[in-house]
N, CA, C and O atoms as a Tinker XYZ file with bonds, in Angstrom:
   476  protein
     1  N      1.108000   -1.453000    0.606000    73     2
     2  CA    -0.074000   -0.129000    0.367000    64     1     3
     3  C      0.908000    1.115000   -0.210000    63     2     4     5
     4  O      0.591000    2.039000   -0.959000    81     3
     5  N      1.934000    0.876000    0.271000    73     3     6
     6  CA     2.661000    2.043000    0.722000    64     5     7
     7  C      3.400000    2.513000   -0.815000    63     6     8     9
     8  O      3.530000    3.652000   -1.263000    81     7
     9  N      3.775000    1.332000   -1.360000    73     7    10
    10  CA     4.704000    1.725000   -2.808000    64     9    11
    11  C      3.414000    2.681000   -3.843000    63    10    12    13
    12  O      3.698000    3.569000   -4.646000    81    11
    13  N      1.700000    2.068000   -3.448000    73    11    14
    14  CA     0.988000    2.753000   -4.303000    64    13    15
    15  C      0.861000    3.962000   -3.873000    63    14    16    17
    16  O      1.201000    4.677000   -4.816000    81    15
    17  N      0.463000    4.833000   -2.680000    73    15    18
    18  CA     0.502000    6.200000   -2.422000    64    17    19
    19  C      1.676000    6.362000   -2.905000    63    18    20    21
    20  O      1.517000    7.155000   -3.833000    81    19
    21  N      3.196000    5.979000   -2.810000    73    19    22
    22  CA     3.938000    7.035000   -2.788000    64    21    23
    23  C      3.725000    7.480000   -4.926000    63    22    24    25
    24  O      3.852000    8.556000   -5.511000    81    23
    25  N      3.416000    6.234000   -5.403000    73    23    26
    26  CA     2.687000    6.117000   -7.110000    64    25    27
    27  C      2.363000    7.460000   -6.439000    63    26    28    29
    28  O      2.836000    8.591000   -6.330000    81    27
    29  N      1.357000    6.770000   -6.066000    73    27    30
    30  CA     0.348000    8.019000   -6.549000    64    29    31
    31  C      0.610000    9.475000   -6.355000    63    30    32    33
    32  O      0.159000   10.306000   -7.144000    81    31
    33  N      1.372000    9.816000   -5.260000    73    31    34
    34  CA     2.243000   11.471000   -5.193000    64    33    35
    35  C      3.540000   12.018000   -6.267000    63    34    36    37
    36  O      3.926000   13.169000   -6.468000    81    35
    37  N      3.931000   10.979000   -6.733000    73    35    38
    38  CA     4.603000   10.865000   -7.657000    64    37    39
    39  C      3.530000   11.622000   -8.880000    63    38    40    41
    40  O      3.823000   12.694000   -9.410000    81    39
    41  N      2.935000   11.259000   -9.030000    73    39    42
    42  CA     2.432000   10.650000   -9.954000    64    41    43
    43  C      0.875000   12.900000  -10.177000    63    42    44    45
    44  O      0.593000   13.731000  -11.041000    81    43
    45  N      0.633000   12.677000   -9.095000    73    43    46
    46  CA    -0.229000   14.416000   -8.386000    64    45    47
    47  C      0.539000   15.247000   -9.519000    63    46    48    49
    48  O      0.138000   15.822000  -10.531000    81    47
    49  N      2.676000   14.965000   -8.551000    73    47    50
    50  CA     3.324000   16.094000   -8.329000    64    49    51
    51  C      3.994000   16.461000  -10.042000    63    50    52    53
    52  O      4.778000   17.317000  -10.452000    81    51
    53  N      3.230000   15.339000  -10.714000    73    51    54
    54  CA     3.553000   15.506000  -12.907000    64    53    55
    55  C      2.761000   16.608000  -13.095000    63    54    56    57
    56  O      1.628000   16.866000  -12.690000    81    55
    57  N      3.576000   17.245000  -13.810000    73    55    58
    58  CA     3.416000   18.257000  -14.958000    64    57    59
    59  C      2.798000   17.153000  -16.295000    63    58    60    61
    60  O      1.753000   17.501000  -16.846000    81    59
    61  N      3.195000   16.406000  -16.561000    73    59    62
    62  CA     2.767000   15.709000  -17.617000    64    61    63
    63  C      3.199000   14.153000  -17.351000    63    62    64    65
    64  O      4.136000   13.772000  -16.649000    81    63
    65  N      2.138000   13.236000  -18.199000    73    63    66
    66  CA     2.910000   11.772000  -18.103000    64    65    67
    67  C      3.284000   11.169000  -19.348000    63    66    68    69
    68  O      2.395000   10.541000  -19.924000    81    67
    69  N      4.915000   11.254000  -20.120000    73    67    70
    70  CA     5.493000   10.993000  -21.319000    64    69    71
    71  C      5.244000    9.776000  -21.899000    63    70    72    73
    72  O      6.157000    9.182000  -21.325000    81    71
    73  N      4.957000    9.300000  -22.283000    73    71    74
    74  CA     4.434000    7.321000  -23.121000    64    73    75
    75  C      5.165000    7.432000  -24.578000    63    74    76    77
    76  O      4.641000    7.607000  -25.678000    81    75
    77  N      6.293000    7.302000  -24.299000    73    75    78
    78  CA     6.728000    7.022000  -26.267000    64    77    79
    79  C      7.322000    5.526000  -25.879000    63    78    80    81
    80  O      8.497000    5.160000  -25.895000    81    79
    81  N      6.201000    4.824000  -25.545000    73    79    82
    82  CA     6.488000    3.651000  -25.788000    64    81    83
    83  C      6.379000    2.809000  -27.085000    63    82    84    85
    84  O      5.308000    2.266000  -26.815000    81    83
    85  N      6.706000    2.324000  -28.264000    73    83    86
    86  CA     6.267000    1.637000  -29.196000    64    85    87
    87  C      5.790000    0.154000  -29.603000    63    86    88    89
    88  O      5.665000   -0.454000  -30.666000    81    87
    89  N      5.639000   -0.058000  -28.594000    73    87    90
    90  CA     5.026000   -1.066000  -28.215000    64    89    91
    91  C      4.426000   -0.778000  -26.636000    63    90    92    93
    92  O      4.971000   -0.159000  -25.721000    81    91
    93  N      3.461000   -1.276000  -26.658000    73    91    94
    94  CA     2.559000   -1.599000  -25.160000    64    93    95
    95  C      2.302000   -2.455000  -25.310000    63    94    96    97
    96  O      2.570000   -2.941000  -26.409000    81    95
    97  N      1.570000   -3.284000  -24.275000    73    95    98
    98  CA     0.510000   -3.783000  -23.803000    64    97    99
    99  C     -0.824000   -3.566000  -23.934000    63    98   100   101
   100  O     -1.804000   -3.721000  -24.663000    81    99
   101  N     -0.337000   -3.044000  -22.679000    73    99   102
   102  CA    -2.540000   -2.595000  -21.747000    64   101   103
   103  C     -2.323000   -1.096000  -22.126000    63   102   104   105
   104  O     -3.190000   -0.430000  -22.692000    81   103
   105  N     -0.192000   -0.265000  -21.502000    73   103   106
   106  CA    -0.744000    0.762000  -21.391000    64   105   107
   107  C     -0.669000    1.234000  -19.730000    63   106   108   109
   108  O     -0.467000    2.433000  -19.543000    81   107
   109  N     -0.786000    0.561000  -18.805000    73   107   110
   110  CA    -1.233000    0.512000  -18.026000    64   109   111
   111  C      0.057000    1.957000  -17.178000    63   110   112   113
   112  O     -0.460000    2.243000  -16.098000    81   111
   113  N      1.196000    2.677000  -17.340000    73   111   114
   114  CA     1.581000    3.644000  -16.751000    64   113   115
   115  C      1.367000    4.711000  -17.508000    63   114   116   117
   116  O      2.282000    5.518000  -17.343000    81   115
   117  N      0.036000    5.323000  -18.769000    73   115   118
   118  CA    -0.575000    5.766000  -19.397000    64   117   119
   119  C     -1.702000    5.648000  -18.610000    63   118   120   121
   120  O     -1.779000    6.665000  -17.920000    81   119
   121  N     -2.539000    4.951000  -18.403000    73   119   122
   122  CA    -4.448000    5.172000  -16.728000    64   121   123
   123  C     -3.818000    5.195000  -15.880000    63   122   124   125
   124  O     -4.538000    5.896000  -15.169000    81   123
   125  N     -2.294000    4.823000  -14.808000    73   123   126
   126  CA    -2.162000    5.574000  -14.163000    64   125   127
   127  C     -2.775000    6.886000  -14.128000    63   126   128   129
   128  O     -3.822000    7.360000  -13.687000    81   127
   129  N     -1.517000    7.401000  -14.894000    73   127   130
   130  CA    -1.444000    9.003000  -14.867000    64   129   131
   131  C     -2.850000    9.386000  -14.642000    63   130   132   133
   132  O     -3.223000    9.733000  -13.521000    81   131
   133  N     -3.622000    9.342000  -15.620000    73   131   134
   134  CA    -4.870000    9.597000  -16.245000    64   133   135
   135  C     -5.598000    9.173000  -14.758000    63   134   136   137
   136  O     -5.789000   10.128000  -14.005000    81   135
   137  N     -5.838000    8.410000  -14.479000    73   135   138
   138  CA    -6.494000    8.501000  -12.910000    64   137   139
   139  C     -5.938000    9.043000  -11.515000    63   138   140   141
   140  O     -6.387000    9.011000  -10.369000    81   139
   141  N     -4.551000    9.651000  -12.198000    73   139   142
   142  CA    -4.908000   10.644000  -11.585000    64   141   143
   143  C     -4.471000   12.334000  -11.504000    63   142   144   145
   144  O     -4.136000   13.217000  -10.714000    81   143
   145  N     -4.727000   12.073000  -12.848000    73   143   146
   146  CA    -5.521000   13.699000  -13.400000    64   145   147
   147  C     -3.750000   14.211000  -14.031000    63   146   148   149
   148  O     -3.047000   15.199000  -14.242000    81   147
   149  N     -3.758000   13.084000  -14.084000    73   147   150
   150  CA    -2.062000   13.974000  -14.914000    64   149   151
   151  C     -2.093000   13.920000  -16.923000    63   150   152   153
   152  O     -2.242000   12.995000  -17.721000    81   151
   153  N     -1.850000   15.524000  -17.092000    73   151   154
   154  CA    -2.134000   14.944000  -18.441000    64   153   155
   155  C     -1.290000   14.288000  -19.807000    63   154   156   157
   156  O     -0.185000   14.717000  -20.137000    81   155
   157  N     -1.713000   13.628000  -20.242000    73   155   158
   158  CA    -0.913000   12.246000  -21.195000    64   157   159
   159  C     -0.545000   12.746000  -22.103000    63   158   160   161
   160  O     -1.196000   13.746000  -22.406000    81   159
   161  N      0.808000   12.338000  -23.164000    73   159   162
   162  CA     1.462000   12.368000  -24.158000    64   161   163
   163  C      1.688000   10.784000  -24.829000    63   162   164   165
   164  O      2.796000   10.863000  -25.358000    81   163
   165  N      1.298000    9.758000  -24.994000    73   163   166
   166  CA     2.166000    9.110000  -25.424000    64   165   167
   167  C      2.019000    8.750000  -26.679000    63   166   168   169
   168  O      1.515000    9.668000  -27.327000    81   167
   169  N      2.281000    7.641000  -27.417000    73   167   170
   170  CA     2.644000    7.430000  -28.299000    64   169   171
   171  C      1.615000    6.139000  -29.131000    63   170   172   173
   172  O      1.082000    5.295000  -28.411000    81   171
   173  N      1.435000    6.092000  -30.458000    73   171   174
   174  CA     0.674000    5.543000  -30.976000    64   173   175
   175  C      0.829000    3.169000  -31.032000    63   174   176   177
   176  O      0.385000    2.139000  -31.540000    81   175
   177  N      1.762000    3.729000  -30.101000    73   175   178
   178  CA     2.544000    2.030000  -30.035000    64   177   179
   179  C      1.562000    1.487000  -28.980000    63   178   180   181
   180  O      1.111000    2.095000  -28.009000    81   179
   181  N      1.277000   -0.017000  -29.437000    73   179   182
   182  CA     0.356000   -0.930000  -29.122000    64   181   183
   183  C     -0.799000   -0.804000  -28.467000    63   182   184   185
   184  O     -1.631000   -0.053000  -28.976000    81   183
   185  N     -1.170000   -1.559000  -27.075000    73   183   186
   186  CA    -3.001000   -0.843000  -26.576000    64   185   187
   187  C     -2.996000    1.003000  -26.587000    63   186   188   189
   188  O     -4.050000    1.619000  -26.747000    81   187
   189  N     -1.379000    1.859000  -26.354000    73   187   190
   190  CA    -1.795000    2.874000  -25.654000    64   189   191
   191  C     -3.047000    3.974000  -26.834000    63   190   192   193
   192  O     -3.539000    5.048000  -26.489000    81   191
   193  N     -3.190000    3.535000  -27.682000    73   191   194
   194  CA    -4.470000    3.978000  -28.470000    64   193   195
   195  C     -5.349000    4.236000  -27.742000    63   194   196   197
   196  O     -5.952000    5.299000  -27.601000    81   195
   197  N     -5.498000    3.057000  -27.124000    73   195   198
   198  CA    -7.158000    2.986000  -26.738000    64   197   199
   199  C     -7.122000    3.812000  -25.559000    63   198   200   201
   200  O     -7.774000    4.828000  -25.321000    81   199
   201  N     -5.739000    2.865000  -24.437000    73   199   202
   202  CA    -6.092000    3.091000  -23.371000    64   201   203
   203  C     -6.313000    4.910000  -23.293000    63   202   204   205
   204  O     -7.038000    5.155000  -22.329000    81   203
   205  N     -6.023000    5.801000  -23.801000    73   203   206
   206  CA    -5.387000    6.604000  -23.857000    64   205   207
   207  C     -7.152000    7.475000  -24.333000    63   206   208   209
   208  O     -8.086000    7.948000  -23.686000    81   207
   209  N     -6.824000    7.292000  -25.798000    73   207   210
   210  CA    -7.879000    8.165000  -26.187000    64   209   211
   211  C     -8.178000    9.720000  -26.724000    63   210   212   213
   212  O     -7.249000   10.519000  -26.612000    81   211
   213  N     -9.041000   10.033000  -27.119000    73   211   214
   214  CA    -9.432000   11.338000  -26.618000    64   213   215
   215  C     -9.153000   12.867000  -25.714000    63   214   216   217
   216  O     -9.321000   14.086000  -25.751000    81   215
   217  N     -8.553000   11.641000  -24.840000    73   215   218
   218  CA    -8.276000   12.247000  -23.187000    64   217   219
   219  C     -6.717000   12.355000  -23.474000    63   218   220   221
   220  O     -6.127000   12.135000  -22.416000    81   219
   221  N     -6.070000   12.542000  -24.232000    73   219   222
   222  CA    -4.542000   13.144000  -24.172000    64   221   223
   223  C     -4.126000   13.050000  -25.751000    63   222   224   225
   224  O     -4.859000   12.954000  -26.736000    81   223
   225  N     -2.664000   13.113000  -25.655000    73   223   226
   226  CA    -2.182000   13.588000  -26.845000    64   225   227
   227  C     -1.176000   12.465000  -27.458000    63   226   228   229
   228  O     -0.019000   12.412000  -27.042000    81   227
   229  N     -1.580000   11.692000  -28.319000    73   227   230
   230  CA    -1.170000   10.049000  -28.883000    64   229   231
   231  C     -0.608000   11.080000  -30.226000    63   230   232   233
   232  O     -1.210000   11.955000  -30.849000    81   231
   233  N      0.932000   10.506000  -30.368000    73   231   234
   234  CA     1.700000   11.632000  -31.131000    64   233   235
   235  C      2.930000    9.113000  -31.914000    63   234   236   237
   236  O      3.352000    8.159000  -31.260000    81   235
   237  N      2.817000    9.559000  -34.101000    73   235   238
   238  CA     3.746000    8.593000  -34.188000    64   237   239
   239  C      4.739000    7.940000  -33.033000    63   238   240   241
   240  O      5.436000    8.608000  -32.268000    81   239
   241  N      4.661000    6.535000  -33.067000    73   239   242
   242  CA     6.034000    5.972000  -32.437000    64   241   243
   243  C      7.544000    5.898000  -33.626000    63   242   244   245
   244  O      7.895000    5.580000  -34.763000    81   243
   245  N      8.025000    6.482000  -32.270000    73   243   246
   246  CA     9.447000    6.904000  -32.969000    64   245   247
   247  C      9.790000    7.646000  -33.621000    63   246   248   249
   248  O     10.854000    7.552000  -34.232000    81   247
   249  N      8.516000    9.219000  -33.751000    73   247   250
   250  CA     8.733000   10.005000  -34.061000    64   249   251
   251  C      8.895000   11.539000  -32.908000    63   250   252   253
   252  O      8.057000   12.385000  -32.595000    81   251
   253  N     10.501000   11.355000  -32.482000    73   251   254
   254  CA    10.773000   12.384000  -32.274000    64   253   255
   255  C      9.900000   13.963000  -31.917000    63   254   256   257
   256  O      9.477000   14.640000  -30.979000    81   255
   257  N     10.016000   13.932000  -33.540000    73   255   258
   258  CA    10.062000   15.865000  -33.880000    64   257   259
   259  C      8.246000   15.696000  -32.820000    63   258   260   261
   260  O      7.995000   15.976000  -31.648000    81   259
   261  N      7.413000   15.166000  -33.866000    73   259   262
   262  CA     6.231000   15.408000  -33.414000    64   261   263
   263  C      5.997000   14.955000  -31.473000    63   262   264   265
   264  O      4.969000   15.349000  -30.922000    81   263
   265  N      6.844000   14.298000  -30.821000    73   263   266
   266  CA     6.439000   13.880000  -29.938000    64   265   267
   267  C      6.973000   15.511000  -28.855000    63   266   268   269
   268  O      6.237000   16.270000  -28.223000    81   267
   269  N      7.711000   15.529000  -28.938000    73   267   270
   270  CA     8.769000   17.245000  -28.712000    64   269   271
   271  C      7.461000   18.169000  -28.762000    63   270   272   273
   272  O      7.057000   18.633000  -27.695000    81   271
   273  N      6.781000   18.457000  -29.950000    73   271   274
   274  CA     6.739000   19.614000  -30.580000    64   273   275
   275  C      5.135000   19.229000  -29.272000    63   274   276   277
   276  O      4.603000   20.170000  -28.683000    81   275
   277  N      4.655000   17.777000  -29.073000    73   275   278
   278  CA     3.519000   17.477000  -28.182000    64   277   279
   279  C      3.676000   18.009000  -27.033000    63   278   280   281
   280  O      2.781000   18.587000  -26.415000    81   279
   281  N      5.298000   17.792000  -26.498000    73   279   282
   282  CA     5.229000   18.265000  -24.821000    64   281   283
   283  C      5.047000   19.577000  -25.063000    63   282   284   285
   284  O      3.914000   19.990000  -24.822000    81   283
   285  N      5.832000   20.349000  -25.469000    73   283   286
   286  CA     5.395000   21.845000  -25.826000    64   285   287
   287  C      4.597000   22.498000  -25.623000    63   286   288   289
   288  O      4.504000   23.208000  -24.622000    81   287
   289  N      3.286000   22.372000  -27.138000    73   287   290
   290  CA     1.992000   22.583000  -27.095000    64   289   291
   291  C      1.779000   22.111000  -25.343000    63   290   292   293
   292  O      1.811000   22.971000  -24.463000    81   291
   293  N      1.596000   20.842000  -25.081000    73   291   294
   294  CA     1.244000   20.950000  -24.208000    64   293   295
   295  C      1.833000   21.446000  -22.664000    63   294   296   297
   296  O      1.167000   21.472000  -21.630000    81   295
   297  N      3.048000   21.769000  -22.793000    73   295   298
   298  CA     3.403000   22.185000  -20.828000    64   297   299
   299  C      3.044000   24.014000  -21.524000    63   298   300   301
   300  O      3.199000   24.906000  -20.690000    81   299
   301  N      2.801000   24.254000  -22.310000    73   299   302
   302  CA     2.656000   25.895000  -22.561000    64   301   303
   303  C      1.182000   26.370000  -22.898000    63   302   304   305
   304  O      0.946000   27.563000  -23.089000    81   303
   305  N      0.042000   25.240000  -22.974000    73   303   306
   306  CA    -0.864000   25.714000  -22.329000    64   305   307
   307  C     -2.354000   24.677000  -21.456000    63   306   308   309
   308  O     -3.003000   23.637000  -21.566000    81   307
   309  N     -2.160000   26.220000  -20.394000    73   307   310
   310  CA    -2.745000   25.772000  -19.581000    64   309   311
   311  C     -4.340000   24.504000  -19.397000    63   310   312   313
   312  O     -4.673000   23.500000  -18.767000    81   311
   313  N     -4.994000   25.690000  -20.686000    73   311   314
   314  CA    -6.338000   24.891000  -20.623000    64   313   315
   315  C     -6.334000   23.804000  -20.827000    63   314   316   317
   316  O     -7.076000   22.987000  -20.283000    81   315
   317  N     -5.054000   23.450000  -22.092000    73   315   318
   318  CA    -4.983000   21.866000  -22.090000    64   317   319
   319  C     -4.781000   20.977000  -21.385000    63   318   320   321
   320  O     -5.473000   19.960000  -21.431000    81   319
   321  N     -3.526000   21.172000  -20.339000    73   319   322
   322  CA    -3.137000   20.748000  -19.439000    64   321   323
   323  C     -4.680000   20.273000  -18.236000    63   322   324   325
   324  O     -4.952000   19.190000  -17.718000    81   323
   325  N     -5.387000   21.602000  -18.160000    73   323   326
   326  CA    -6.798000   21.364000  -17.529000    64   325   327
   327  C     -7.902000   20.066000  -18.239000    63   326   328   329
   328  O     -8.408000   19.038000  -17.791000    81   327
   329  N     -7.914000   20.542000  -19.121000    73   327   330
   330  CA    -8.487000   20.055000  -19.755000    64   329   331
   331  C     -8.520000   17.602000  -20.098000    63   330   332   333
   332  O     -9.239000   16.607000  -19.993000    81   331
   333  N     -7.010000   18.120000  -20.548000    73   331   334
   334  CA    -6.961000   16.886000  -20.719000    64   333   335
   335  C     -6.770000   16.220000  -19.321000    63   334   336   337
   336  O     -6.981000   15.009000  -19.386000    81   335
   337  N     -6.407000   16.691000  -17.988000    73   335   338
   338  CA    -6.207000   16.166000  -17.038000    64   337   339
   339  C     -7.861000   15.776000  -16.466000    63   338   340   341
   340  O     -7.850000   14.945000  -15.558000    81   339
   341  N     -8.667000   16.063000  -16.709000    73   339   342
   342  CA   -10.131000   15.992000  -15.546000    64   341   343
   343  C    -10.821000   14.592000  -17.345000    63   342   344   345
   344  O    -11.363000   13.518000  -17.080000    81   343
   345  N    -10.661000   14.892000  -18.350000    73   343   346
   346  CA   -10.869000   14.254000  -19.777000    64   345   347
   347  C    -10.203000   12.621000  -19.364000    63   346   348   349
   348  O    -10.583000   11.517000  -19.755000    81   347
   349  N     -9.282000   12.924000  -18.596000    73   347   350
   350  CA    -8.415000   11.275000  -18.582000    64   349   351
   351  C     -8.863000   10.705000  -17.061000    63   350   352   353
   352  O     -8.456000    9.658000  -16.557000    81   351
   353  N     -9.529000   11.384000  -16.635000    73   351   354
   354  CA   -10.052000   10.578000  -14.922000    64   353   355
   355  C    -10.821000   10.318000  -15.283000    63   354   356   357
   356  O    -10.809000    9.094000  -15.412000    81   355
   357  N    -12.093000   10.939000  -15.766000    73   355   358
   358  CA   -13.846000   10.192000  -17.195000    64   357   359
   359  C    -13.055000    9.130000  -17.685000    63   358   360   361
   360  O    -13.322000    8.063000  -17.133000    81   359
   361  N    -12.085000    9.069000  -18.622000    73   359   362
   362  CA   -12.348000    7.729000  -18.707000    64   361   363
   363  C    -12.024000    7.293000  -18.956000    63   362   364   365
   364  O    -12.205000    6.735000  -20.038000    81   363
   365  N    -10.663000    7.015000  -17.641000    73   363   366
   366  CA   -10.914000    5.557000  -16.517000    64   365   367
   367  C    -12.043000    5.479000  -16.044000    63   366   368   369
   368  O    -12.832000    4.779000  -16.678000    81   367
   369  N    -12.415000    5.986000  -15.091000    73   367   370
   370  CA   -13.526000    6.100000  -14.140000    64   369   371
   371  C    -14.880000    5.025000  -15.148000    63   370   372   373
   372  O    -15.497000    4.051000  -14.715000    81   371
   373  N    -14.987000    5.700000  -16.629000    73   371   374
   374  CA   -15.721000    5.340000  -17.595000    64   373   375
   375  C    -15.678000    3.565000  -18.099000    63   374   376   377
   376  O    -16.570000    2.717000  -18.084000    81   375
   377  N    -14.265000    3.493000  -18.515000    73   375   378
   378  CA   -13.410000    2.329000  -19.117000    64   377   379
   379  C    -12.529000    1.058000  -18.324000    63   378   380   381
   380  O    -12.237000   -0.136000  -18.387000    81   379
   381  N    -12.405000    1.974000  -17.751000    73   379   382
   382  CA   -10.958000    1.179000  -16.424000    64   381   383
   383  C    -10.892000    1.003000  -15.389000    63   382   384   385
   384  O     -9.822000    0.974000  -14.780000    81   383
   385  N    -12.568000    0.748000  -14.624000    73   383   386
   386  CA   -12.818000    0.236000  -13.394000    64   385   387
   387  C    -13.832000   -0.891000  -13.029000    63   386   388   389
   388  O    -14.699000   -0.661000  -13.872000    81   387
   389  N    -14.215000   -1.800000  -12.422000    73   387   390
   390  CA   -15.203000   -2.649000  -12.309000    64   389   391
   391  C    -16.133000   -2.200000  -13.093000    63   390   392   393
   392  O    -16.505000   -2.564000  -14.208000    81   391
   393  N    -16.611000   -1.026000  -12.107000    73   391   394
   394  CA   -17.754000   -0.833000  -12.682000    64   393   395
   395  C    -18.296000    0.021000  -14.059000    63   394   396   397
   396  O    -19.454000    0.412000  -14.212000    81   395
   397  N    -17.142000    0.219000  -15.048000    73   395   398
   398  CA   -16.922000    0.794000  -15.705000    64   397   399
   399  C    -17.297000   -0.948000  -16.986000    63   398   400   401
   400  O    -18.286000   -1.244000  -17.656000    81   399
   401  N    -16.508000   -1.364000  -16.862000    73   399   402
   402  CA   -16.360000   -2.737000  -16.757000    64   401   403
   403  C    -17.629000   -3.250000  -17.012000    63   402   404   405
   404  O    -18.093000   -3.301000  -18.151000    81   403
   405  N    -18.171000   -3.604000  -16.094000    73   403   406
   406  CA   -19.799000   -3.872000  -15.827000    64   405   407
   407  C    -20.612000   -2.993000  -17.107000    63   406   408   409
   408  O    -21.491000   -3.450000  -17.838000    81   407
   409  N    -20.167000   -1.920000  -17.127000    73   407   410
   410  CA   -21.657000   -1.269000  -18.039000    64   409   411
   411  C    -21.614000   -1.334000  -18.918000    63   410   412   413
   412  O    -22.617000   -1.066000  -19.579000    81   411
   413  N    -20.441000   -1.729000  -19.527000    73   411   414
   414  CA   -19.549000   -1.636000  -21.089000    64   413   415
   415  C    -20.515000   -3.408000  -20.999000    63   414   416   417
   416  O    -21.743000   -3.324000  -21.020000    81   415
   417  N    -20.069000   -4.426000  -20.935000    73   415   418
   418  CA   -20.127000   -6.039000  -20.952000    64   417   419
   419  C    -22.598000   -5.570000  -20.958000    63   418   420   421
   420  O    -23.298000   -6.246000  -21.713000    81   419
   421  N    -23.121000   -4.704000  -20.245000    73   419   422
   422  CA   -24.782000   -4.794000  -19.813000    64   421   423
   423  C    -24.924000   -4.288000  -21.541000    63   422   424   425
   424  O    -25.610000   -4.669000  -22.490000    81   423
   425  N    -24.074000   -3.429000  -21.372000    73   423   426
   426  CA   -24.330000   -2.114000  -23.450000    64   425   427
   427  C    -24.457000   -3.558000  -24.150000    63   426   428   429
   428  O    -25.534000   -4.003000  -24.544000    81   427
   429  N    -22.837000   -4.453000  -24.292000    73   427   430
   430  CA   -23.327000   -5.675000  -25.221000    64   429   431
   431  C    -24.073000   -6.604000  -25.603000    63   430   432   433
   432  O    -24.440000   -7.209000  -26.610000    81   431
   433  N    -24.247000   -6.526000  -24.035000    73   431   434
   434  CA   -25.071000   -7.896000  -23.406000    64   433   435
   435  C    -26.546000   -7.171000  -24.106000    63   434   436   437
   436  O    -26.987000   -7.773000  -25.085000    81   435
   437  N    -27.101000   -6.263000  -23.774000    73   435   438
   438  CA   -28.120000   -5.705000  -24.219000    64   437   439
   439  C    -28.405000   -5.703000  -25.558000    63   438   440   441
   440  O    -29.405000   -6.161000  -26.111000    81   439
   441  N    -27.328000   -5.082000  -26.107000    73   439   442
   442  CA   -27.600000   -5.065000  -28.281000    64   441   443
   443  C    -27.662000   -6.589000  -28.310000    63   442   444   445
   444  O    -28.369000   -6.858000  -29.281000    81   443
   445  N    -27.312000   -7.587000  -27.789000    73   443   446
   446  CA   -27.114000   -9.000000  -28.553000    64   445   447
   447  C    -28.259000   -8.640000  -28.084000    63   446   448   449
   448  O    -28.821000   -7.626000  -28.498000    81   447
   449  N    -28.847000   -9.537000  -27.010000    73   447   450
   450  CA   -29.767000   -9.251000  -26.862000    64   449   451
   451  C    -31.668000   -9.282000  -27.933000    63   450   452   453
   452  O    -32.563000  -10.064000  -28.253000    81   451
   453  N    -31.125000   -7.309000  -28.098000    73   451   454
   454  CA   -31.891000   -7.081000  -28.885000    64   453   455
   455  C    -32.032000   -7.834000  -30.033000    63   454   456   457
   456  O    -33.029000   -8.419000  -30.457000    81   455
   457  N    -30.894000   -7.749000  -30.496000    73   455   458
   458  CA   -30.785000   -7.856000  -32.193000    64   457   459
   459  C    -30.730000   -9.287000  -32.413000    63   458   460   461
   460  O    -30.578000   -9.832000  -33.506000    81   459
   461  N    -30.908000  -10.025000  -30.949000    73   459   462
   462  CA   -31.487000  -11.883000  -31.973000    64   461   463
   463  C    -32.633000  -12.080000  -31.335000    63   462   464   465
   464  O    -33.089000  -13.219000  -31.235000    81   463
   465  N    -33.418000  -10.743000  -30.686000    73   463   466
   466  CA   -35.028000  -11.682000  -29.999000    64   465   467
   467  C    -35.691000  -11.494000  -30.967000    63   466   468   469
   468  O    -35.585000  -10.683000  -31.887000    81   467
   469  N    -36.432000  -12.306000  -30.740000    73   467   470
   470  CA   -37.219000  -13.309000  -31.899000    64   469   471
   471  C    -36.699000  -14.508000  -33.207000    63   470   472   473
   472  O    -37.416000  -14.959000  -34.100000    81   471
   473  N    -35.476000  -14.759000  -32.989000    73   471   474
   474  CA   -34.748000  -15.312000  -33.500000    64   473   475
   475  C    -34.882000  -17.104000  -34.231000    63   474   476
   476  O    -33.919000  -17.609000  -34.809000    81   475
């Protein structure tokens, strides 16, 4: 628990989380940062675009110029920082909590039931 609290404290002291992975199986660092209200800039490697979505800035993997430009843009735009911080929290709560997963599963089953009703 102490390690988790330390991690949350470190994230909350950050101006941004930069996740330039070429491949990322799920993208826990991006999700963790978003959950802590930290704006995220990530590459489009692996599952990062699905994790970050429109709640962060996604740049092409291995494109150091795009990454540098995104960092510069974010650090110089307080409104963007606040918008992405809020959007990140909302995205994590909506998609990556147990409640969010249950909500998504109910939606899928409801659509399937409606589609197949009467067959």
